[in-house]
VEXGU-106401 format. One record per residue (C-alpha): residue number from 1; x, y, z; chain. Coordinates in Angstrom, 1 decimal, always signed. Example, Ala and Ser with C-alpha at 12.3 -4.5 7.8 and 13.67 -1.06 7.14 Angstrom:
2
<r pos="1" x="+12.3" y="-4.5" z="+7.8" unit="A"/>
<r pos="2" x="+13.7" y="-1.1" z="+7.1" unit="A"/>
END
This chain:
385
<r pos="1" x="+118.9" y="+55.6" z="+84.8" unit="A"/>
<r pos="2" x="+121.3" y="+58.1" z="+86.3" unit="A"/>
<r pos="3" x="+123.8" y="+57.5" z="+83.5" unit="A"/>
<r pos="4" x="+121.2" y="+58.0" z="+80.8" unit="A"/>
<r pos="5" x="+119.9" y="+61.2" z="+82.4" unit="A"/>
<r pos="6" x="+123.4" y="+62.7" z="+82.8" unit="A"/>
<r pos="7" x="+124.4" y="+61.9" z="+79.2" unit="A"/>
<r pos="8" x="+121.1" y="+63.3" z="+77.9" unit="A"/>
<r pos="9" x="+121.6" y="+66.6" z="+79.6" unit="A"/>
<r pos="10" x="+125.3" y="+67.0" z="+78.6" unit="A"/>
<r pos="11" x="+124.6" y="+65.9" z="+75.0" unit="A"/>
<r pos="12" x="+121.6" y="+68.3" z="+74.9" unit="A"/>
<r pos="13" x="+123.6" y="+71.4" z="+75.7" unit="A"/>
<r pos="14" x="+126.5" y="+70.4" z="+73.4" unit="A"/>
<r pos="15" x="+124.2" y="+69.6" z="+70.5" unit="A"/>
<r pos="16" x="+122.2" y="+72.8" z="+70.9" unit="A"/>
<r pos="17" x="+125.3" y="+74.9" z="+71.0" unit="A"/>
<r pos="18" x="+126.9" y="+73.3" z="+68.0" unit="A"/>
<r pos="19" x="+123.8" y="+73.4" z="+65.9" unit="A"/>
<r pos="20" x="+123.0" y="+77.1" z="+66.7" unit="A"/>
<r pos="21" x="+126.7" y="+78.1" z="+66.2" unit="A"/>
<r pos="22" x="+126.9" y="+76.6" z="+62.7" unit="A"/>
<r pos="23" x="+123.5" y="+77.9" z="+61.8" unit="A"/>
<r pos="24" x="+124.0" y="+81.5" z="+63.0" unit="A"/>
<r pos="25" x="+127.6" y="+82.2" z="+62.1" unit="A"/>
<r pos="26" x="+130.0" y="+81.4" z="+59.3" unit="A"/>
<r pos="27" x="+131.6" y="+78.0" z="+59.5" unit="A"/>
<r pos="28" x="+134.9" y="+79.5" z="+58.3" unit="A"/>
<r pos="29" x="+136.0" y="+83.1" z="+58.4" unit="A"/>
<r pos="30" x="+138.9" y="+84.4" z="+56.2" unit="A"/>
<r pos="31" x="+140.4" y="+87.6" z="+57.6" unit="A"/>
<r pos="32" x="+142.6" y="+90.3" z="+56.2" unit="A"/>
<r pos="33" x="+145.7" y="+89.5" z="+58.3" unit="A"/>
<r pos="34" x="+148.4" y="+87.1" z="+57.0" unit="A"/>
<r pos="35" x="+148.9" y="+83.6" z="+58.4" unit="A"/>
<r pos="36" x="+151.2" y="+83.6" z="+61.4" unit="A"/>
<r pos="37" x="+154.3" y="+81.6" z="+61.2" unit="A"/>
<r pos="38" x="+153.8" y="+80.5" z="+64.9" unit="A"/>
<r pos="39" x="+157.1" y="+82.0" z="+66.0" unit="A"/>
<r pos="40" x="+157.4" y="+84.0" z="+69.2" unit="A"/>
<r pos="41" x="+160.0" y="+85.8" z="+71.3" unit="A"/>
<r pos="42" x="+160.9" y="+82.5" z="+73.0" unit="A"/>
<r pos="43" x="+161.9" y="+81.0" z="+69.6" unit="A"/>
<r pos="44" x="+164.2" y="+83.9" z="+68.8" unit="A"/>
<r pos="45" x="+165.7" y="+83.6" z="+72.3" unit="A"/>
<r pos="46" x="+166.3" y="+79.9" z="+72.1" unit="A"/>
<r pos="47" x="+168.1" y="+80.2" z="+68.7" unit="A"/>
<r pos="48" x="+170.3" y="+83.3" z="+69.2" unit="A"/>
<r pos="49" x="+170.1" y="+84.3" z="+72.8" unit="A"/>
<r pos="50" x="+169.2" y="+87.8" z="+71.7" unit="A"/>
<r pos="51" x="+165.7" y="+89.4" z="+71.4" unit="A"/>
<r pos="52" x="+165.5" y="+92.6" z="+69.3" unit="A"/>
<r pos="53" x="+162.5" y="+94.9" z="+70.0" unit="A"/>
<r pos="54" x="+162.0" y="+97.8" z="+67.7" unit="A"/>
<r pos="55" x="+159.1" y="+100.3" z="+67.1" unit="A"/>
<r pos="56" x="+157.5" y="+99.9" z="+63.7" unit="A"/>
<r pos="57" x="+155.4" y="+102.7" z="+62.2" unit="A"/>
<r pos="58" x="+151.8" y="+102.0" z="+61.8" unit="A"/>
<r pos="59" x="+150.8" y="+101.2" z="+58.2" unit="A"/>
<r pos="60" x="+149.3" y="+104.1" z="+56.3" unit="A"/>
<r pos="61" x="+146.6" y="+101.9" z="+54.8" unit="A"/>
<r pos="62" x="+144.6" y="+99.4" z="+57.1" unit="A"/>
<r pos="63" x="+144.8" y="+95.8" z="+56.0" unit="A"/>
<r pos="64" x="+142.3" y="+94.5" z="+53.5" unit="A"/>
<r pos="65" x="+141.7" y="+91.4" z="+51.4" unit="A"/>
<r pos="66" x="+143.1" y="+92.1" z="+48.0" unit="A"/>
<r pos="67" x="+141.2" y="+91.1" z="+44.9" unit="A"/>
<r pos="68" x="+138.3" y="+90.0" z="+47.1" unit="A"/>
<r pos="69" x="+135.9" y="+89.3" z="+44.2" unit="A"/>
<r pos="70" x="+138.3" y="+86.9" z="+42.5" unit="A"/>
<r pos="71" x="+139.1" y="+85.3" z="+45.8" unit="A"/>
<r pos="72" x="+135.4" y="+84.7" z="+46.6" unit="A"/>
<r pos="73" x="+135.0" y="+83.0" z="+43.2" unit="A"/>
<r pos="74" x="+138.1" y="+80.8" z="+43.8" unit="A"/>
<r pos="75" x="+136.8" y="+79.8" z="+47.2" unit="A"/>
<r pos="76" x="+133.3" y="+78.9" z="+45.9" unit="A"/>
<r pos="77" x="+135.0" y="+76.7" z="+43.2" unit="A"/>
<r pos="78" x="+136.4" y="+74.5" z="+46.0" unit="A"/>
<r pos="79" x="+134.3" y="+71.3" z="+46.2" unit="A"/>
<r pos="80" x="+133.9" y="+71.5" z="+50.0" unit="A"/>
<r pos="81" x="+132.5" y="+75.0" z="+50.0" unit="A"/>
<r pos="82" x="+128.8" y="+75.7" z="+49.5" unit="A"/>
<r pos="83" x="+128.9" y="+79.5" z="+49.5" unit="A"/>
<r pos="84" x="+131.2" y="+82.4" z="+50.3" unit="A"/>
<r pos="85" x="+130.4" y="+86.1" z="+50.9" unit="A"/>
<r pos="86" x="+132.5" y="+89.2" z="+51.4" unit="A"/>
<r pos="87" x="+131.8" y="+91.4" z="+54.4" unit="A"/>
<r pos="88" x="+133.2" y="+94.3" z="+56.4" unit="A"/>
<r pos="89" x="+133.4" y="+93.8" z="+60.1" unit="A"/>
<r pos="90" x="+134.3" y="+96.2" z="+62.8" unit="A"/>
<r pos="91" x="+133.6" y="+97.1" z="+66.4" unit="A"/>
<r pos="92" x="+131.4" y="+100.1" z="+67.1" unit="A"/>
<r pos="93" x="+129.4" y="+101.8" z="+69.8" unit="A"/>
<r pos="94" x="+125.7" y="+101.8" z="+69.4" unit="A"/>
<r pos="95" x="+123.5" y="+104.3" z="+71.3" unit="A"/>
<r pos="96" x="+119.8" y="+105.1" z="+71.6" unit="A"/>
<r pos="97" x="+118.5" y="+107.6" z="+74.1" unit="A"/>
<r pos="98" x="+120.3" y="+106.9" z="+77.3" unit="A"/>
<r pos="99" x="+121.2" y="+103.4" z="+76.3" unit="A"/>
<r pos="100" x="+124.6" y="+102.4" z="+75.0" unit="A"/>
<r pos="101" x="+126.2" y="+99.1" z="+73.9" unit="A"/>
<r pos="102" x="+129.3" y="+97.9" z="+72.2" unit="A"/>
<r pos="103" x="+128.8" y="+95.6" z="+69.3" unit="A"/>
<r pos="104" x="+130.1" y="+94.2" z="+66.1" unit="A"/>
<r pos="105" x="+128.8" y="+95.8" z="+62.9" unit="A"/>
<r pos="106" x="+128.8" y="+93.4" z="+60.0" unit="A"/>
<r pos="107" x="+128.5" y="+94.9" z="+56.5" unit="A"/>
<r pos="108" x="+127.0" y="+92.4" z="+54.1" unit="A"/>
<r pos="109" x="+125.6" y="+91.8" z="+50.6" unit="A"/>
<r pos="110" x="+122.2" y="+90.5" z="+51.8" unit="A"/>
<r pos="111" x="+121.5" y="+88.0" z="+49.1" unit="A"/>
<r pos="112" x="+125.1" y="+86.5" z="+49.1" unit="A"/>
<r pos="113" x="+125.3" y="+86.4" z="+52.9" unit="A"/>
<r pos="114" x="+121.9" y="+84.7" z="+53.2" unit="A"/>
<r pos="115" x="+123.5" y="+81.7" z="+51.4" unit="A"/>
<r pos="116" x="+126.2" y="+81.5" z="+54.1" unit="A"/>
<r pos="117" x="+124.1" y="+82.3" z="+57.2" unit="A"/>
<r pos="118" x="+120.3" y="+82.0" z="+57.2" unit="A"/>
<r pos="119" x="+119.5" y="+85.3" z="+58.8" unit="A"/>
<r pos="120" x="+115.9" y="+85.4" z="+57.6" unit="A"/>
<r pos="121" x="+115.0" y="+82.4" z="+59.7" unit="A"/>
<r pos="122" x="+116.0" y="+84.1" z="+62.9" unit="A"/>
<r pos="123" x="+114.4" y="+87.5" z="+62.3" unit="A"/>
<r pos="124" x="+111.6" y="+88.1" z="+64.7" unit="A"/>
<r pos="125" x="+110.7" y="+91.4" z="+63.0" unit="A"/>
<r pos="126" x="+111.6" y="+93.0" z="+59.7" unit="A"/>
<r pos="127" x="+113.3" y="+91.3" z="+56.7" unit="A"/>
<r pos="128" x="+116.8" y="+91.2" z="+55.2" unit="A"/>
<r pos="129" x="+115.6" y="+93.3" z="+52.2" unit="A"/>
<r pos="130" x="+114.7" y="+96.1" z="+54.6" unit="A"/>
<r pos="131" x="+118.4" y="+96.9" z="+54.9" unit="A"/>
<r pos="132" x="+118.1" y="+98.7" z="+51.6" unit="A"/>
<r pos="133" x="+116.0" y="+101.4" z="+53.4" unit="A"/>
<r pos="134" x="+116.8" y="+105.0" z="+52.5" unit="A"/>
<r pos="135" x="+119.9" y="+106.1" z="+54.3" unit="A"/>
<r pos="136" x="+120.8" y="+102.6" z="+55.4" unit="A"/>
<r pos="137" x="+119.1" y="+100.3" z="+57.8" unit="A"/>
<r pos="138" x="+120.5" y="+98.0" z="+60.6" unit="A"/>
<r pos="139" x="+119.3" y="+94.7" z="+62.0" unit="A"/>
<r pos="140" x="+120.2" y="+94.4" z="+65.7" unit="A"/>
<r pos="141" x="+120.5" y="+91.3" z="+67.8" unit="A"/>
<r pos="142" x="+117.7" y="+91.0" z="+70.3" unit="A"/>
<r pos="143" x="+120.1" y="+91.2" z="+73.3" unit="A"/>
<r pos="144" x="+121.6" y="+94.5" z="+72.0" unit="A"/>
<r pos="145" x="+118.1" y="+95.9" z="+71.1" unit="A"/>
<r pos="146" x="+116.9" y="+95.1" z="+74.6" unit="A"/>
<r pos="147" x="+119.9" y="+96.7" z="+76.2" unit="A"/>
<r pos="148" x="+119.5" y="+99.9" z="+74.1" unit="A"/>
<r pos="149" x="+115.7" y="+99.9" z="+74.5" unit="A"/>
<r pos="150" x="+115.3" y="+100.2" z="+70.7" unit="A"/>
<r pos="151" x="+112.7" y="+98.6" z="+68.5" unit="A"/>
<r pos="152" x="+112.0" y="+98.4" z="+64.8" unit="A"/>
<r pos="153" x="+111.6" y="+101.8" z="+63.3" unit="A"/>
<r pos="154" x="+113.8" y="+103.6" z="+65.8" unit="A"/>
<r pos="155" x="+117.0" y="+105.4" z="+64.8" unit="A"/>
<r pos="156" x="+120.2" y="+104.3" z="+66.6" unit="A"/>
<r pos="157" x="+123.5" y="+106.1" z="+66.5" unit="A"/>
<r pos="158" x="+126.6" y="+104.2" z="+65.4" unit="A"/>
<r pos="159" x="+130.1" y="+105.5" z="+65.9" unit="A"/>
<r pos="160" x="+133.6" y="+104.2" z="+66.0" unit="A"/>
<r pos="161" x="+136.1" y="+105.0" z="+68.7" unit="A"/>
<r pos="162" x="+137.1" y="+107.9" z="+66.5" unit="A"/>
<r pos="163" x="+134.9" y="+109.4" z="+63.8" unit="A"/>
<r pos="164" x="+131.6" y="+111.0" z="+63.1" unit="A"/>
<r pos="165" x="+128.4" y="+109.4" z="+64.5" unit="A"/>
<r pos="166" x="+126.0" y="+107.9" z="+61.9" unit="A"/>
<r pos="167" x="+122.3" y="+107.4" z="+62.3" unit="A"/>
<r pos="168" x="+120.8" y="+104.2" z="+61.1" unit="A"/>
<r pos="169" x="+117.1" y="+103.0" z="+61.2" unit="A"/>
<r pos="170" x="+116.4" y="+99.7" z="+62.9" unit="A"/>
<r pos="171" x="+114.7" y="+97.6" z="+60.3" unit="A"/>
<r pos="172" x="+114.8" y="+94.3" z="+62.0" unit="A"/>
<r pos="173" x="+115.5" y="+92.4" z="+65.3" unit="A"/>
<r pos="174" x="+117.4" y="+89.1" z="+65.2" unit="A"/>
<r pos="175" x="+117.1" y="+86.3" z="+67.8" unit="A"/>
<r pos="176" x="+119.6" y="+83.4" z="+67.3" unit="A"/>
<r pos="177" x="+119.4" y="+81.9" z="+70.8" unit="A"/>
<r pos="178" x="+123.2" y="+82.3" z="+71.1" unit="A"/>
<r pos="179" x="+123.6" y="+84.8" z="+73.8" unit="A"/>
<r pos="180" x="+126.9" y="+86.4" z="+72.7" unit="A"/>
<r pos="181" x="+125.7" y="+86.8" z="+69.1" unit="A"/>
<r pos="182" x="+122.4" y="+88.4" z="+70.2" unit="A"/>
<r pos="183" x="+124.2" y="+90.8" z="+72.5" unit="A"/>
<r pos="184" x="+126.7" y="+92.1" z="+69.9" unit="A"/>
<r pos="185" x="+125.6" y="+91.5" z="+66.3" unit="A"/>
<r pos="186" x="+124.4" y="+94.4" z="+64.0" unit="A"/>
<r pos="187" x="+123.9" y="+93.7" z="+60.3" unit="A"/>
<r pos="188" x="+124.0" y="+96.5" z="+57.7" unit="A"/>
<r pos="189" x="+124.7" y="+96.9" z="+54.0" unit="A"/>
<r pos="190" x="+128.3" y="+96.4" z="+53.0" unit="A"/>
<r pos="191" x="+128.4" y="+99.9" z="+51.5" unit="A"/>
<r pos="192" x="+127.1" y="+101.4" z="+54.8" unit="A"/>
<r pos="193" x="+129.7" y="+99.7" z="+56.9" unit="A"/>
<r pos="194" x="+132.4" y="+100.8" z="+54.4" unit="A"/>
<r pos="195" x="+131.2" y="+104.4" z="+54.7" unit="A"/>
<r pos="196" x="+131.1" y="+104.4" z="+58.5" unit="A"/>
<r pos="197" x="+134.6" y="+102.8" z="+58.7" unit="A"/>
<r pos="198" x="+135.9" y="+105.1" z="+55.8" unit="A"/>
<r pos="199" x="+137.2" y="+102.1" z="+54.0" unit="A"/>
<r pos="200" x="+136.1" y="+102.8" z="+50.4" unit="A"/>
<r pos="201" x="+135.4" y="+99.5" z="+48.7" unit="A"/>
<r pos="202" x="+137.5" y="+97.4" z="+51.0" unit="A"/>
<r pos="203" x="+136.5" y="+94.2" z="+52.7" unit="A"/>
<r pos="204" x="+138.2" y="+92.6" z="+55.6" unit="A"/>
<r pos="205" x="+136.4" y="+89.2" z="+56.0" unit="A"/>
<r pos="206" x="+135.0" y="+86.5" z="+53.8" unit="A"/>
<r pos="207" x="+132.3" y="+84.3" z="+55.4" unit="A"/>
<r pos="208" x="+132.1" y="+80.7" z="+54.2" unit="A"/>
<r pos="209" x="+129.6" y="+77.9" z="+54.5" unit="A"/>
<r pos="210" x="+130.6" y="+74.2" z="+53.9" unit="A"/>
<r pos="211" x="+128.6" y="+71.2" z="+52.7" unit="A"/>
<r pos="212" x="+130.0" y="+69.3" z="+55.8" unit="A"/>
<r pos="213" x="+130.7" y="+71.5" z="+58.8" unit="A"/>
<r pos="214" x="+132.8" y="+68.8" z="+60.4" unit="A"/>
<r pos="215" x="+135.5" y="+69.4" z="+57.7" unit="A"/>
<r pos="216" x="+135.9" y="+73.1" z="+58.8" unit="A"/>
<r pos="217" x="+139.4" y="+72.7" z="+60.4" unit="A"/>
<r pos="218" x="+140.8" y="+70.8" z="+57.4" unit="A"/>
<r pos="219" x="+139.3" y="+73.3" z="+54.8" unit="A"/>
<r pos="220" x="+140.5" y="+76.3" z="+56.9" unit="A"/>
<r pos="221" x="+144.1" y="+74.9" z="+56.7" unit="A"/>
<r pos="222" x="+143.7" y="+74.5" z="+52.9" unit="A"/>
<r pos="223" x="+142.4" y="+78.0" z="+52.5" unit="A"/>
<r pos="224" x="+145.4" y="+79.4" z="+54.5" unit="A"/>
<r pos="225" x="+147.7" y="+77.6" z="+52.2" unit="A"/>
<r pos="226" x="+145.9" y="+78.8" z="+49.1" unit="A"/>
<r pos="227" x="+145.4" y="+82.5" z="+50.1" unit="A"/>
<r pos="228" x="+148.1" y="+83.2" z="+52.7" unit="A"/>
<r pos="229" x="+145.3" y="+84.8" z="+54.8" unit="A"/>
<r pos="230" x="+144.2" y="+83.7" z="+58.3" unit="A"/>
<r pos="231" x="+141.2" y="+81.3" z="+58.1" unit="A"/>
<r pos="232" x="+139.4" y="+80.5" z="+61.3" unit="A"/>
<r pos="233" x="+137.1" y="+77.5" z="+61.6" unit="A"/>
<r pos="234" x="+134.0" y="+77.6" z="+63.9" unit="A"/>
<r pos="235" x="+135.7" y="+75.1" z="+66.2" unit="A"/>
<r pos="236" x="+138.7" y="+77.5" z="+66.6" unit="A"/>
<r pos="237" x="+136.4" y="+80.5" z="+67.1" unit="A"/>
<r pos="238" x="+134.6" y="+78.7" z="+70.0" unit="A"/>
<r pos="239" x="+137.6" y="+76.7" z="+71.3" unit="A"/>
<r pos="240" x="+137.2" y="+77.7" z="+74.9" unit="A"/>
<r pos="241" x="+133.6" y="+76.7" z="+75.1" unit="A"/>
<r pos="242" x="+134.2" y="+73.4" z="+73.2" unit="A"/>
<r pos="243" x="+137.2" y="+72.6" z="+75.5" unit="A"/>
<r pos="244" x="+134.9" y="+73.2" z="+78.5" unit="A"/>
<r pos="245" x="+132.2" y="+70.9" z="+77.0" unit="A"/>
<r pos="246" x="+134.8" y="+68.2" z="+76.4" unit="A"/>
<r pos="247" x="+136.0" y="+68.5" z="+80.0" unit="A"/>
<r pos="248" x="+132.5" y="+68.3" z="+81.3" unit="A"/>
<r pos="249" x="+131.9" y="+65.2" z="+79.0" unit="A"/>
<r pos="250" x="+135.0" y="+63.5" z="+80.5" unit="A"/>
<r pos="251" x="+133.8" y="+64.2" z="+84.0" unit="A"/>
<r pos="252" x="+130.4" y="+63.0" z="+83.1" unit="A"/>
<r pos="253" x="+131.8" y="+59.7" z="+81.8" unit="A"/>
<r pos="254" x="+133.9" y="+59.3" z="+85.0" unit="A"/>
<r pos="255" x="+130.7" y="+59.8" z="+87.1" unit="A"/>
<r pos="256" x="+128.8" y="+57.4" z="+84.9" unit="A"/>
<r pos="257" x="+131.4" y="+54.7" z="+85.2" unit="A"/>
<r pos="258" x="+131.6" y="+55.3" z="+89.0" unit="A"/>
<r pos="259" x="+127.8" y="+54.8" z="+89.3" unit="A"/>
<r pos="260" x="+127.9" y="+51.6" z="+87.3" unit="A"/>
<r pos="261" x="+130.8" y="+50.2" z="+89.3" unit="A"/>
<r pos="262" x="+128.9" y="+50.9" z="+92.5" unit="A"/>
<r pos="263" x="+125.9" y="+49.1" z="+91.0" unit="A"/>
<r pos="264" x="+128.3" y="+46.2" z="+90.2" unit="A"/>
<r pos="265" x="+129.3" y="+45.9" z="+93.8" unit="A"/>
<r pos="266" x="+125.7" y="+45.9" z="+94.8" unit="A"/>
<r pos="267" x="+125.0" y="+43.0" z="+92.4" unit="A"/>
<r pos="268" x="+128.2" y="+41.2" z="+93.7" unit="A"/>
<r pos="269" x="+126.9" y="+41.5" z="+97.2" unit="A"/>
<r pos="270" x="+123.4" y="+40.2" z="+96.3" unit="A"/>
<r pos="271" x="+124.9" y="+37.2" z="+94.5" unit="A"/>
<r pos="272" x="+127.3" y="+36.4" z="+97.3" unit="A"/>
<r pos="273" x="+124.4" y="+36.4" z="+99.7" unit="A"/>
<r pos="274" x="+122.5" y="+34.2" z="+97.4" unit="A"/>
<r pos="275" x="+125.3" y="+31.6" z="+97.4" unit="A"/>
<r pos="276" x="+125.4" y="+31.6" z="+101.2" unit="A"/>
<r pos="277" x="+121.6" y="+31.3" z="+101.4" unit="A"/>
<r pos="278" x="+121.5" y="+28.5" z="+98.9" unit="A"/>
<r pos="279" x="+124.3" y="+26.3" z="+100.3" unit="A"/>
<r pos="280" x="+121.9" y="+23.4" z="+100.8" unit="A"/>
<r pos="281" x="+120.5" y="+23.7" z="+97.3" unit="A"/>
<r pos="282" x="+124.0" y="+23.8" z="+95.8" unit="A"/>
<r pos="283" x="+125.0" y="+20.7" z="+97.8" unit="A"/>
<r pos="284" x="+121.8" y="+18.9" z="+96.7" unit="A"/>
<r pos="285" x="+122.4" y="+19.8" z="+93.0" unit="A"/>
<r pos="286" x="+126.0" y="+18.5" z="+93.2" unit="A"/>
<r pos="287" x="+124.9" y="+15.3" z="+94.9" unit="A"/>
<r pos="288" x="+122.5" y="+14.4" z="+92.1" unit="A"/>
<r pos="289" x="+125.1" y="+14.9" z="+89.4" unit="A"/>
<r pos="290" x="+125.4" y="+18.6" z="+88.6" unit="A"/>
<r pos="291" x="+129.1" y="+19.5" z="+87.9" unit="A"/>
<r pos="292" x="+131.0" y="+22.5" z="+89.2" unit="A"/>
<r pos="293" x="+130.8" y="+23.9" z="+85.7" unit="A"/>
<r pos="294" x="+127.0" y="+23.6" z="+85.7" unit="A"/>
<r pos="295" x="+126.8" y="+25.5" z="+89.0" unit="A"/>
<r pos="296" x="+129.2" y="+28.2" z="+87.8" unit="A"/>
<r pos="297" x="+127.2" y="+28.7" z="+84.6" unit="A"/>
<r pos="298" x="+124.0" y="+28.9" z="+86.5" unit="A"/>
<r pos="299" x="+125.3" y="+31.7" z="+88.7" unit="A"/>
<r pos="300" x="+126.8" y="+33.5" z="+85.8" unit="A"/>
<r pos="301" x="+123.3" y="+33.3" z="+84.1" unit="A"/>
<r pos="302" x="+121.8" y="+34.7" z="+87.3" unit="A"/>
<r pos="303" x="+124.2" y="+37.6" z="+87.2" unit="A"/>
<r pos="304" x="+123.2" y="+38.2" z="+83.5" unit="A"/>
<r pos="305" x="+119.5" y="+38.0" z="+84.4" unit="A"/>
<r pos="306" x="+119.9" y="+40.5" z="+87.2" unit="A"/>
<r pos="307" x="+121.7" y="+42.8" z="+84.7" unit="A"/>
<r pos="308" x="+119.1" y="+42.4" z="+82.0" unit="A"/>
<r pos="309" x="+116.3" y="+43.2" z="+84.5" unit="A"/>
<r pos="310" x="+118.2" y="+46.2" z="+85.8" unit="A"/>
<r pos="311" x="+118.7" y="+47.4" z="+82.2" unit="A"/>
<r pos="312" x="+115.0" y="+47.0" z="+81.4" unit="A"/>
<r pos="313" x="+113.9" y="+48.9" z="+84.5" unit="A"/>
<r pos="314" x="+116.7" y="+51.5" z="+84.3" unit="A"/>
<r pos="315" x="+116.1" y="+52.3" z="+80.6" unit="A"/>
<r pos="316" x="+112.4" y="+52.6" z="+81.1" unit="A"/>
<r pos="317" x="+112.7" y="+54.9" z="+84.1" unit="A"/>
<r pos="318" x="+115.6" y="+56.8" z="+82.3" unit="A"/>
<r pos="319" x="+113.3" y="+57.6" z="+79.4" unit="A"/>
<r pos="320" x="+110.7" y="+59.2" z="+81.6" unit="A"/>
<r pos="321" x="+113.2" y="+61.0" z="+83.7" unit="A"/>
<r pos="322" x="+114.8" y="+62.6" z="+80.6" unit="A"/>
<r pos="323" x="+111.4" y="+63.6" z="+79.3" unit="A"/>
<r pos="324" x="+110.6" y="+65.3" z="+82.6" unit="A"/>
<r pos="325" x="+114.0" y="+67.0" z="+82.7" unit="A"/>
<r pos="326" x="+113.3" y="+68.5" z="+79.3" unit="A"/>
<r pos="327" x="+110.4" y="+70.4" z="+80.9" unit="A"/>
<r pos="328" x="+112.3" y="+71.8" z="+83.9" unit="A"/>
<r pos="329" x="+112.6" y="+75.6" z="+83.7" unit="A"/>
<r pos="330" x="+116.1" y="+77.0" z="+84.2" unit="A"/>
<r pos="331" x="+117.7" y="+80.5" z="+84.5" unit="A"/>
<r pos="332" x="+119.0" y="+82.0" z="+81.3" unit="A"/>
<r pos="333" x="+122.4" y="+80.5" z="+80.3" unit="A"/>
<r pos="334" x="+125.4" y="+82.6" z="+79.5" unit="A"/>
<r pos="335" x="+126.0" y="+80.7" z="+76.2" unit="A"/>
<r pos="336" x="+122.7" y="+79.4" z="+74.8" unit="A"/>
<r pos="337" x="+119.4" y="+81.1" z="+75.6" unit="A"/>
<r pos="338" x="+116.8" y="+78.5" z="+76.6" unit="A"/>
<r pos="339" x="+113.8" y="+78.4" z="+78.8" unit="A"/>
<r pos="340" x="+114.0" y="+74.7" z="+79.8" unit="A"/>
<r pos="341" x="+116.8" y="+72.3" z="+80.5" unit="A"/>
<r pos="342" x="+118.4" y="+71.1" z="+77.3" unit="A"/>
<r pos="343" x="+118.2" y="+67.3" z="+76.8" unit="A"/>
<r pos="344" x="+119.0" y="+65.0" z="+73.9" unit="A"/>
<r pos="345" x="+117.1" y="+61.7" z="+74.2" unit="A"/>
<r pos="346" x="+119.2" y="+59.5" z="+71.9" unit="A"/>
<r pos="347" x="+119.2" y="+55.7" z="+71.5" unit="A"/>
<r pos="348" x="+122.9" y="+55.5" z="+71.8" unit="A"/>
<r pos="349" x="+122.7" y="+56.7" z="+75.5" unit="A"/>
<r pos="350" x="+120.5" y="+53.7" z="+76.2" unit="A"/>
<r pos="351" x="+122.7" y="+51.2" z="+74.2" unit="A"/>
<r pos="352" x="+125.9" y="+52.5" z="+75.9" unit="A"/>
<r pos="353" x="+124.4" y="+52.5" z="+79.4" unit="A"/>
<r pos="354" x="+122.7" y="+49.1" z="+78.9" unit="A"/>
<r pos="355" x="+125.8" y="+47.5" z="+77.4" unit="A"/>
<r pos="356" x="+128.1" y="+48.6" z="+80.2" unit="A"/>
<r pos="357" x="+125.5" y="+47.6" z="+82.9" unit="A"/>
<r pos="358" x="+125.2" y="+44.1" z="+81.4" unit="A"/>
<r pos="359" x="+129.0" y="+43.8" z="+81.3" unit="A"/>
<r pos="360" x="+129.4" y="+45.0" z="+84.9" unit="A"/>
<r pos="361" x="+126.6" y="+42.5" z="+86.0" unit="A"/>
<r pos="362" x="+128.4" y="+39.6" z="+84.4" unit="A"/>
<r pos="363" x="+131.7" y="+40.6" z="+85.9" unit="A"/>
<r pos="364" x="+130.1" y="+41.0" z="+89.3" unit="A"/>
<r pos="365" x="+128.7" y="+37.4" z="+88.9" unit="A"/>
<r pos="366" x="+132.0" y="+35.8" z="+88.2" unit="A"/>
<r pos="367" x="+133.3" y="+35.6" z="+91.8" unit="A"/>
<r pos="368" x="+130.0" y="+34.3" z="+93.3" unit="A"/>
<r pos="369" x="+129.8" y="+31.8" z="+90.4" unit="A"/>
<r pos="370" x="+133.3" y="+30.5" z="+90.9" unit="A"/>
<r pos="371" x="+132.7" y="+30.2" z="+94.7" unit="A"/>
<r pos="372" x="+129.4" y="+28.3" z="+94.1" unit="A"/>
<r pos="373" x="+131.1" y="+25.9" z="+91.7" unit="A"/>
<r pos="374" x="+133.9" y="+25.1" z="+94.1" unit="A"/>
<r pos="375" x="+131.7" y="+24.3" z="+97.1" unit="A"/>
<r pos="376" x="+132.1" y="+20.8" z="+98.4" unit="A"/>
<r pos="377" x="+128.7" y="+19.2" z="+99.0" unit="A"/>
<r pos="378" x="+130.1" y="+16.8" z="+101.6" unit="A"/>
<r pos="379" x="+131.4" y="+19.6" z="+103.7" unit="A"/>
<r pos="380" x="+128.2" y="+21.5" z="+103.4" unit="A"/>
<r pos="381" x="+126.0" y="+18.5" z="+104.4" unit="A"/>
<r pos="382" x="+128.4" y="+17.6" z="+107.2" unit="A"/>
<r pos="383" x="+128.2" y="+21.2" z="+108.6" unit="A"/>
<r pos="384" x="+124.4" y="+20.9" z="+108.8" unit="A"/>
<r pos="385" x="+124.4" y="+17.4" z="+110.4" unit="A"/>
END
C-alpha cells in the first residue's frame, strides 16, 4: 500500500510536468548562436600550458538566423518534425500602473506558432487572432498579469533595458499551469517584437514540434549537424528539474524496497513462529509418511499464500489511498500550478509492488521451510515425552 501510494505521487508530479511542458513550449528550439565546440580554458591549458585572454569588439550586428524561411522549410521536411515556426524572443520589462515585471516577449506568426504550441487551448480570455489588434496586442501569462494587476483591455508598457517604451493592449490572458511560463511569457506579433527590438525582419529562434517528443534529444543533435546552430531539446531546457525528479524517483525506489524488506522480515518472523508452534503437527506428518521435501514445499506455499493475501489487501487499500490523496489540497507548487496533490494511479504500480511483495514473501518463507523440513520427529516427540 505504501509503495503504491509513494509511486503514484511521484509519478503524478513527473507526468504532469512533462505533459504540460511539451504542450506549452516548443519541444526543440533552434537559436541564433552557433554550436559550441565544447572547449574551455582548461582544454587550452592542458594542451599548451598557456591561456590567452583578449578583448574582442562587440559585433556591429546582433546574431540572427540567416535565411530563416528556407531553414524552416528544410526543418519541416524532416520526417521527425511535425511543425516549425520562426519567432523573435527577447527579455523585456513590462509595467502597468505601479506594477512591474520582467518577462520574455515572444514575437510569433500566430497561425504557424499555433501548430507548434497550442496556445488557444490555454487562453482563459481573448483569442490568438486578437494579436492583430490595431497598434499591436499582447497575450500575457496569468502570473505576469496578476503581478502587474492588468486585465484584458488594459494597455501595458513594454521596454528593453535600453530603448523607447512601447504601449501594447492586453488582448488575452494565458494560463498553462507551468508556473515559470505563466510568470514570464508574453506573446505578440513577430513584426511587433521586431519593431520593439529594432531588429528589422530578423528572427532569432525557430520553435519545433515533433511527432514523438521522446526523440527530441536525437533530433536536436541532427539539427545542430544540419544547421550549425544551437538546438535545445525540451529535456535540456528543463535539465535541472528532470535531474531532481530522477533523484527523487531513485530515493522513492530505495524507500519502497526498504518497506518491502521490512515486510519480508515480518513474514519471516511469522513463519518461524508457526514452525515452533506446529512442532507436534510436523512430527506427526513425518511419522505418517510425509517427507522433508513435502514439509518444505508446504511452508513455501504458506509463505506464498501470505504474500498473495498481503498483495490483495495492500493493492485494494492502496487504490483507495491513492484516490484519497488525489483530493488532498496542497499549497501552490513552484513548478506546476495545482490545487490538489498530483497522483497517477497506474496498473504498473500495482504490478510492480505486487510482484516484489510476492517475491519477498517467498524468499522470507525459504528459511522457515528448510528448518521445518529438517526437523527430526523422534527428537520432537522425545522432547514432549
